[in-house]
C-alpha positions as CSV (number, residue, x, y, z in Angstrom):
1,M,44.3,-182.5,-111.1
2,P,47.8,-183.3,-112.6
3,A,50.4,-184.1,-109.9
4,T,53.2,-182.4,-111.9
5,A,51.5,-179.1,-112.8
6,F,53.0,-175.7,-112.0
7,V,50.6,-173.2,-110.3
8,N,50.0,-170.2,-112.6
9,N,47.6,-168.2,-110.6
10,I,45.8,-168.5,-107.3
11,R,42.7,-166.2,-106.7
12,A,40.6,-165.9,-103.2
13,D,37.0,-165.5,-104.0
14,L,35.7,-161.9,-103.4
15,F,32.4,-163.0,-102.0
16,D,33.0,-166.2,-99.9
17,A,36.1,-166.6,-97.5
18,N,36.1,-170.5,-98.1
19,T,36.1,-170.4,-101.9
20,V,39.5,-170.3,-103.9
21,Y,40.5,-170.7,-107.6
22,V,43.7,-171.9,-109.0
23,A,45.0,-172.1,-112.6
24,L,47.6,-174.8,-113.3
25,D,50.1,-175.3,-116.2
26,N,51.4,-178.8,-117.2
27,H,52.8,-177.8,-120.6
28,K,56.5,-178.8,-119.7
29,Y,55.4,-182.2,-119.5
30,G,53.7,-182.3,-123.0
31,D,50.3,-181.6,-121.5
32,F,48.5,-178.6,-123.1
33,K,45.1,-179.0,-121.5
34,P,43.5,-176.0,-119.7
35,Y,43.3,-176.5,-116.0
36,L,41.2,-174.2,-113.8
37,Y,39.8,-175.4,-110.5
38,K,37.6,-174.2,-107.7
39,S,37.3,-175.1,-104.1
40,T,34.6,-174.1,-101.7
41,N,36.1,-175.5,-98.6
42,K,39.5,-173.8,-98.5
43,G,41.2,-176.3,-100.6
44,K,40.2,-179.8,-99.3
45,T,38.5,-180.7,-102.4
46,W,38.6,-179.3,-106.0
47,K,36.3,-179.2,-109.0
48,S,37.2,-178.3,-112.6
49,I,35.6,-175.3,-114.1
50,T,37.3,-175.3,-117.4
51,G,34.0,-176.2,-119.0
52,N,34.0,-175.8,-122.8
53,I,37.3,-174.0,-123.0
54,P,39.0,-175.7,-126.0
55,D,42.0,-178.0,-125.7
56,R,45.4,-176.7,-125.8
57,H,44.3,-173.3,-124.4
58,L,46.7,-173.1,-121.3
59,I,45.1,-170.9,-118.6
60,W,47.6,-168.5,-117.3
61,R,45.5,-166.2,-115.1
62,M,41.9,-165.7,-114.1
63,V,40.0,-162.9,-112.4
64,Q,36.6,-162.6,-110.7
65,D,34.2,-159.7,-111.3
66,H,33.8,-157.7,-108.1
67,V,30.1,-157.2,-108.5
68,K,28.7,-160.4,-110.1
69,S,30.3,-163.5,-108.4
70,D,29.7,-165.8,-111.2
71,L,31.4,-163.6,-113.9
72,L,34.8,-164.9,-114.4
73,F,37.7,-164.1,-117.0
74,A,40.5,-166.3,-118.0
75,A,43.6,-165.4,-119.8
76,T,44.6,-168.3,-122.0
77,E,47.2,-169.2,-124.6
78,F,44.7,-168.2,-127.3
79,G,42.9,-165.3,-126.2
80,I,40.6,-164.3,-123.4
81,Y,37.4,-166.2,-122.3
82,F,34.6,-165.3,-119.9
83,T,32.0,-167.2,-118.3
84,L,28.6,-165.9,-116.7
85,D,27.8,-169.1,-114.6
86,G,30.9,-169.6,-112.7
87,G,32.7,-171.9,-115.3
88,G,29.8,-174.0,-116.7
89,N,30.0,-172.3,-120.2
90,W,32.8,-170.2,-121.5
91,M,32.7,-167.6,-124.5
92,K,35.7,-166.0,-126.3
93,L,36.0,-162.3,-126.0
94,S,37.1,-160.8,-129.3
95,G,36.5,-157.0,-129.8
96,G,39.8,-156.5,-131.6
97,A,42.1,-158.5,-129.2
98,P,44.4,-160.8,-131.2
99,T,44.4,-164.6,-130.8
100,I,47.6,-164.9,-128.7
101,A,48.8,-165.6,-125.3
102,F,47.5,-163.5,-122.5
103,R,49.5,-163.8,-119.3
104,G,48.0,-161.1,-117.0
105,I,44.5,-159.9,-116.4
106,T,42.7,-157.6,-114.0
107,I,39.7,-155.3,-113.6
108,Q,40.0,-151.5,-113.1
109,R,37.1,-151.3,-110.6
110,E,36.4,-147.6,-110.8
111,W,35.5,-147.7,-114.4
112,N,34.8,-151.4,-114.8
113,D,37.4,-151.9,-117.5
114,L,39.1,-155.3,-118.2
115,V,42.7,-154.9,-118.6
116,A,44.9,-157.7,-120.2
117,A,48.5,-157.9,-120.8
118,S,49.5,-160.2,-123.7
119,F,52.8,-162.0,-124.4
120,G,54.7,-159.6,-126.5
121,R,51.8,-157.5,-128.0
122,G,51.2,-154.9,-125.2
123,F,48.2,-154.1,-123.1
124,F,44.5,-154.4,-124.2
125,I,41.5,-152.8,-122.5
126,L,37.8,-153.7,-122.9
127,D,36.0,-150.6,-121.6
128,D,33.0,-151.1,-119.3
129,I,32.3,-154.8,-118.7
130,S,29.4,-154.0,-116.6
131,V,27.1,-154.9,-119.5
132,L,28.2,-158.5,-119.2
133,R,26.6,-158.5,-115.6
134,E,23.2,-157.9,-117.1
135,I,23.2,-160.8,-119.5
136,D,20.9,-163.6,-118.7
137,E,18.9,-166.3,-120.6
138,E,16.0,-164.1,-121.2
139,K,18.0,-161.4,-122.7
140,L,20.0,-163.8,-125.0
141,K,16.6,-165.3,-126.2
142,A,15.1,-161.9,-126.9
143,E,15.2,-160.6,-130.4
144,G,17.2,-157.4,-129.4
145,T,18.4,-156.0,-126.1
146,L,19.9,-152.6,-125.3
147,F,22.0,-152.6,-122.2
148,S,22.6,-149.9,-119.5
149,T,24.8,-147.0,-120.4
150,R,27.3,-145.5,-118.1
151,Q,27.4,-141.6,-117.8
152,A,29.1,-139.7,-120.6
153,D,31.7,-137.0,-119.7
154,W,30.9,-133.8,-121.3
155,Y,33.8,-131.6,-122.5
156,S,35.4,-130.2,-125.7
157,P,37.6,-132.9,-127.1
158,R,40.9,-131.9,-128.7
159,S,44.1,-133.5,-129.8
160,I,47.4,-132.1,-128.5
161,V,49.7,-135.0,-129.3
162,S,51.6,-134.9,-132.6
163,S,54.0,-137.2,-134.0
164,Q,56.5,-138.3,-131.5
165,G,58.7,-140.5,-133.8
166,S,59.6,-144.1,-132.7
167,A,60.4,-142.9,-129.1
168,Q,57.1,-143.1,-127.7
169,Y,53.7,-144.6,-128.3
170,A,50.2,-143.6,-127.1
171,A,47.3,-145.8,-127.6
172,P,44.0,-144.1,-128.5
173,N,41.6,-143.0,-125.7
174,P,38.1,-144.3,-125.6
175,E,35.7,-142.8,-127.9
176,F,34.3,-139.3,-126.8
177,G,30.7,-139.4,-125.8
178,A,28.2,-142.1,-124.8
179,T,28.8,-145.7,-125.8
180,F,25.8,-148.0,-126.2
181,T,26.0,-151.8,-126.1
182,Y,23.2,-153.9,-127.6
183,Y,22.7,-157.7,-128.6
184,L,21.0,-159.2,-131.4
185,S,19.9,-162.8,-131.0
186,E,19.6,-163.7,-134.8
187,G,20.6,-160.6,-136.6
188,Y,19.1,-159.4,-140.0
189,T,20.4,-160.3,-143.4
190,T,19.6,-159.5,-147.1
191,M,18.4,-161.9,-149.7
192,E,21.7,-161.7,-151.4
193,S,23.6,-162.6,-148.4
194,E,21.3,-165.4,-147.7
195,R,21.7,-166.8,-151.3
196,K,25.5,-166.5,-151.1
197,K,25.5,-168.4,-147.9
198,K,23.6,-171.2,-149.3
199,E,25.9,-171.3,-152.4
200,R,29.0,-171.4,-150.2
201,E,27.3,-174.4,-148.3
202,A,26.6,-176.1,-151.7
203,A,30.1,-175.7,-152.9
204,K,31.6,-176.9,-149.7
205,N,29.4,-180.2,-149.9
206,G,30.3,-180.7,-153.5
207,Q,26.8,-179.8,-154.8
208,D,25.8,-177.9,-157.9
209,I,25.1,-174.1,-157.5
210,L,21.8,-173.4,-159.1
211,F,20.9,-170.2,-161.0
212,P,18.3,-168.3,-158.8
213,G,16.5,-166.7,-161.6
214,W,16.5,-163.2,-163.1
215,D,13.4,-162.3,-161.1
216,A,15.1,-163.3,-157.8
217,L,18.3,-161.5,-158.7
218,E,16.2,-158.3,-159.5
219,A,14.4,-158.6,-156.2
220,E,17.8,-158.7,-154.5
221,K,18.9,-155.5,-156.2
222,E,15.7,-153.6,-155.2
223,E,15.6,-154.9,-151.6
224,V,16.3,-152.1,-148.9
225,K,18.7,-153.5,-146.6
226,P,17.7,-154.1,-142.9
227,Q,18.5,-151.4,-140.5
228,V,19.2,-151.3,-136.8
229,F,19.4,-148.0,-135.1
230,I,19.4,-146.3,-131.7
231,T,17.2,-143.2,-131.1
232,I,18.4,-140.7,-128.5
233,K,15.9,-138.3,-126.9
234,D,16.3,-135.6,-124.4
235,K,14.3,-135.5,-121.1
236,E,11.4,-133.8,-122.9
237,G,11.1,-136.5,-125.4
238,N,12.6,-134.7,-128.4
239,V,14.7,-136.7,-130.7
240,V,18.4,-135.7,-130.6
241,R,20.0,-138.2,-132.9
242,R,19.7,-141.5,-134.6
243,L,22.6,-143.8,-134.9
244,N,22.8,-146.7,-137.4
245,G,24.4,-149.9,-136.0
246,R,25.4,-153.3,-137.2
247,T,22.7,-155.8,-138.1
248,N,24.5,-159.1,-137.6
249,K,24.0,-161.4,-134.7
250,G,25.9,-160.9,-131.4
251,L,27.0,-158.1,-129.1
252,H,27.6,-154.6,-130.7
253,R,28.8,-151.2,-129.6
254,I,28.0,-147.8,-131.1
255,N,29.1,-144.5,-129.9
256,W,27.2,-141.2,-129.8
257,D,29.6,-138.0,-130.0
258,L,27.1,-135.8,-128.0
259,M,26.0,-133.9,-131.1
260,Y,22.6,-133.3,-132.4
261,A,21.7,-134.5,-135.9
262,S,23.1,-132.0,-138.5
263,K,20.6,-129.7,-140.0
264,R,22.8,-128.8,-142.9
265,P,21.0,-128.8,-146.2
266,V,21.4,-132.0,-148.1
267,N,23.0,-132.0,-151.6
268,P,21.5,-135.0,-153.4
269,S,24.7,-135.1,-155.7
270,R,26.9,-135.8,-152.8
271,A,27.1,-139.0,-150.9
272,G,28.7,-137.7,-147.8
273,Q,27.6,-134.5,-145.9
274,G,29.7,-132.5,-143.6
275,G,28.3,-131.5,-140.3
276,F,27.7,-128.3,-138.5
277,G,30.1,-125.4,-139.5
278,G,31.6,-127.6,-142.2
279,R,32.9,-130.2,-139.8
280,S,32.6,-134.0,-140.1
281,W,30.5,-134.4,-136.8
282,G,26.7,-133.9,-136.4
283,G,24.9,-130.8,-135.5
284,M,25.2,-128.6,-132.5
285,P,26.7,-130.0,-129.1
286,A,24.2,-131.5,-126.6
287,M,24.0,-130.1,-123.2
288,P,24.5,-131.9,-119.9
289,G,21.4,-133.6,-118.7
290,T,19.3,-136.8,-118.9
291,Y,18.7,-138.5,-122.1
292,T,17.2,-141.9,-123.1
293,A,18.1,-144.4,-125.8
294,T,16.1,-146.9,-127.6
295,L,16.9,-149.9,-130.0
296,S,14.8,-150.3,-133.1
297,K,14.8,-152.2,-136.3
298,M,13.6,-151.3,-139.7
299,I,12.6,-154.1,-142.1
300,D,10.8,-153.5,-145.4
301,G,10.0,-150.0,-144.4
302,T,8.5,-151.0,-140.9
303,I,10.0,-149.6,-137.9
304,T,9.8,-151.8,-134.7
305,E,11.0,-151.0,-131.2
306,L,13.2,-153.8,-129.9
307,S,14.4,-152.5,-126.5
308,G,14.4,-149.6,-124.2
309,P,14.2,-146.9,-123.2
310,V,17.5,-146.9,-121.3
311,S,18.2,-143.6,-119.3
312,F,21.8,-142.1,-118.9
313,E,23.3,-138.9,-117.9
314,V,25.7,-136.5,-119.8
315,V,27.8,-135.0,-117.1
316,P,30.4,-132.0,-117.1
317,L,33.8,-133.5,-116.7
318,R,34.8,-130.7,-114.2
319,E,33.7,-127.4,-113.1
320,G,35.5,-124.5,-115.0
321,A,37.6,-121.9,-113.4
322,L,35.5,-119.2,-115.0
323,E,31.6,-119.1,-114.8
324,G,30.2,-120.1,-118.2
325,A,26.8,-119.7,-120.0
326,S,24.0,-121.9,-118.6
327,P,23.2,-125.0,-120.5
328,E,19.7,-123.3,-121.5
329,K,21.5,-120.3,-122.9
330,M,24.2,-122.4,-124.8
331,L,21.3,-124.6,-126.2
332,A,19.4,-121.6,-127.5
333,F,22.5,-120.0,-128.9
334,G,23.3,-123.3,-130.7
335,K,19.8,-123.4,-132.2
336,K,20.2,-119.7,-133.3
337,V,23.5,-120.5,-134.9
338,E,22.2,-123.7,-136.6
339,A,19.1,-121.8,-138.0
340,F,21.3,-119.2,-139.3
341,Y,23.8,-121.6,-140.9
342,N,20.7,-123.3,-142.6
343,D,19.5,-120.0,-143.9
344,Y,23.0,-119.0,-145.0
345,S,23.3,-122.3,-147.0
346,V,20.1,-121.8,-148.7
347,V,21.1,-118.3,-149.7
348,N,24.5,-119.4,-150.8
349,Y,22.9,-122.2,-152.8
350,M,20.8,-119.7,-154.6
351,M,23.9,-117.7,-155.4
352,E,25.8,-120.4,-156.7
353,N,23.0,-121.8,-158.7
354,S,22.2,-118.5,-160.2
355,M,25.9,-117.8,-161.1
356,G,26.1,-121.2,-162.8
357,R,22.8,-120.5,-164.6
358,V,24.1,-117.0,-165.7
359,N,27.3,-118.6,-167.2
360,A,25.1,-121.1,-169.0
361,L,22.8,-118.2,-170.4
362,Q,25.9,-116.6,-171.9
363,I,26.6,-119.7,-173.9
364,A,23.1,-120.2,-174.7
365,L,22.7,-116.6,-175.9
366,S,25.8,-116.9,-178.2
367,R,23.8,-119.8,-180.0
368,A,20.5,-117.8,-180.3
369,D,18.8,-117.7,-183.8
370,E,18.1,-113.9,-183.3
371,T,20.5,-110.9,-182.9
372,P,21.0,-110.6,-179.1
373,G,20.5,-106.9,-178.8
374,E,19.3,-105.9,-175.4
375,L,19.5,-109.3,-174.0
376,V,23.3,-109.1,-173.8
377,S,23.0,-105.8,-171.6
378,E,20.4,-107.5,-169.4
379,L,22.5,-110.5,-168.9
380,Y,25.4,-108.4,-168.1
381,N,23.7,-106.1,-165.5
382,L,22.3,-109.2,-163.8
383,N,25.7,-110.8,-163.4
384,K,27.0,-107.5,-162.2
385,R,24.5,-107.3,-159.4
386,M,25.3,-110.9,-158.3
387,M,29.0,-110.2,-158.1
388,D,28.4,-107.1,-156.0
389,I,26.2,-109.2,-153.6
390,Q,28.8,-112.0,-153.5
391,D,31.5,-109.4,-152.5
392,E,29.2,-108.3,-149.6
393,M,28.8,-112.0,-148.5
394,E,32.3,-113.2,-148.9
395,G,34.5,-110.3,-149.3
396,N,37.0,-109.2,-152.0
397,S,38.1,-112.3,-153.7
398,A,41.4,-110.6,-155.0
399,K,42.5,-109.8,-151.4
400,E,41.9,-113.5,-150.6
401,E,44.4,-114.7,-153.2
402,V,47.2,-112.6,-151.7
403,G,46.2,-113.1,-148.1
404,E,45.2,-109.5,-147.6
405,R,42.8,-109.0,-144.8
406,N,39.2,-108.4,-145.7
407,N,36.6,-106.4,-143.9
408,P,34.3,-108.5,-141.6
409,T,31.9,-110.4,-144.0
410,I,28.6,-112.4,-143.3
411,R,30.7,-115.7,-143.6
412,S,33.6,-114.4,-141.2
413,R,31.2,-113.3,-138.6
414,M,29.2,-116.5,-138.9
415,F,32.5,-118.6,-138.0
416,V,33.2,-116.3,-135.2
417,G,29.9,-117.0,-133.7
418,M,30.3,-120.8,-134.4
419,R,33.3,-120.8,-132.2
420,G,31.0,-120.1,-129.3
421,M,29.8,-123.7,-129.6
422,R,33.2,-125.3,-129.4
423,S,33.7,-124.5,-125.7
424,T,32.1,-125.7,-122.5
425,Y,32.0,-121.9,-121.4
426,G,29.6,-121.0,-124.1
427,P,29.5,-117.9,-126.3
428,T,31.3,-114.8,-125.4
429,P,29.8,-111.3,-125.9
430,N,32.0,-110.8,-129.1
431,Q,30.8,-114.1,-130.5
432,E,27.1,-113.3,-129.8
433,Q,27.5,-109.7,-131.3
434,S,29.2,-111.3,-134.4
435,M,26.3,-113.7,-134.9
436,D,23.7,-110.9,-134.5
437,A,25.6,-108.7,-137.1
438,A,25.8,-111.7,-139.6
439,I,22.1,-112.3,-139.2
440,A,21.2,-108.6,-139.8
441,D,23.5,-108.5,-142.8
442,L,22.1,-111.6,-144.4
443,A,18.5,-110.3,-143.7
444,K,19.2,-107.3,-146.0
445,L,20.8,-109.3,-148.9
446,K,18.4,-112.4,-148.9
447,P,15.5,-110.5,-150.5
448,Q,17.7,-109.3,-153.4
449,I,19.0,-112.8,-154.0
450,E,15.5,-114.3,-153.8
451,K,14.3,-111.8,-156.4
452,I,17.1,-112.8,-158.7
453,Y,16.6,-116.4,-158.2
454,N,12.8,-116.6,-158.3
455,E,11.9,-113.7,-160.8
456,D,14.7,-112.0,-162.7
457,L,16.6,-115.3,-163.9
458,P,13.5,-117.2,-165.0
459,Q,12.2,-114.1,-166.8
460,L,15.6,-113.7,-168.6
461,E,15.8,-117.3,-169.4
462,Q,12.4,-117.2,-171.2
463,K,13.4,-114.2,-173.2
464,I,16.7,-115.8,-174.3
465,M,14.9,-119.2,-175.2
466,K,12.3,-117.2,-177.3
467,A,15.3,-115.8,-179.2
468,G,16.0,-119.2,-180.4
469,A,18.6,-120.2,-177.6
470,P,18.9,-123.9,-176.7
471,W,17.3,-125.1,-173.4
472,I,19.4,-125.1,-170.3
473,E,19.2,-127.9,-167.8
474,G,17.5,-126.8,-164.6
475,S,15.3,-124.2,-166.4
476,L,11.7,-124.4,-167.0
477,I,10.6,-127.2,-169.4
478,P,9.9,-125.4,-172.8
479,K,6.3,-126.0,-174.1
480,N,5.7,-127.1,-177.7
481,E,3.8,-124.5,-179.4
């Protein structure tokens, strides 16, 4: 222990009245070594517990976990370090924190959050350090480990903070929903990444980089990347959502936004799919209750469970002032809305596809070998029927252009019903009635659209092609006769 050092921090042990910690600073004398000592006899003798903290990492503050005695955190000149064994081995915490001096550190005990104050860069918070208490040698050696998850608050997230100029600053809140922490001892890589890693090592050592061969490069292109995902199930064992996580070695976190997987029809031509009701989130909201999560991997098409299941709770943030619908009723209504939206999307697809095919048929008919005759009238009448159905589904487009109010449509009633799933109170009678009206209206129109899509259009296409018109993409493949 240097005789000239300043005392930066003294901490009494939270579990043993005879134990005390002290962090020293001797940089004013040209000594930039980290100094952190522990005494188990009220200061009579001291033992260094800096372990493997790098040189020149001055230690400004330290804090002891209030649950696990050997879990310590040190605020140093170049970031934050933690130890699981009371100072024998230290590891650096990253998670977005810059490599700068941290002068203050503490633990918010109610939520187990680590709070650190940097030198000139503001405050940084690591949410929920309780997972660090679970880490041991067995978990570090395991291929993959999913740690415990704290309860998720259930509410309707919203943003009410707009631009405030340069006068105020608000840091982002923790992500809404349930946060999962998992550890991979080795991680999973692709053949391409492994090859590039070897090439970088060869270049660093001054060795030649050899061409791997065309077959190897083709195998790299065809390889399906390894996946790691968390599967969330309800208390009945039904799958609610699957979340894809990172596959590299180390600790990772992934968030579930308390939404079911989206059942929106998938468009193969679009890489990204919006969620329930046209929003970017998943499907319908999950209800309060007990859920489980498991960690799995998928390598070469084979799925293997790595860890879990881990049980966790989704709990209402607070009781509302008004009595709302029961979780069972909200879930049933959500499934009803989701089923209708899926049905509406299918009908809408048939309409859009049919309208496009009619336009294409008009062009093809203009290039036919024979005189069109009655085919022009048939095509005109079919197009008119479709325009009338579209007006019933979506309203008068001319009114839309000038902002004039339309009568209620299937689409507008559907969105009124969807608002019932954006509140913790559940659907109102008006929202339920709007949804029922939309279902009834669609049930009347769907048979007409199906007949056009499955019967009328294909028959008219065949007639037009027999008249010598060119083939239209998406139509039946013509047979050589």
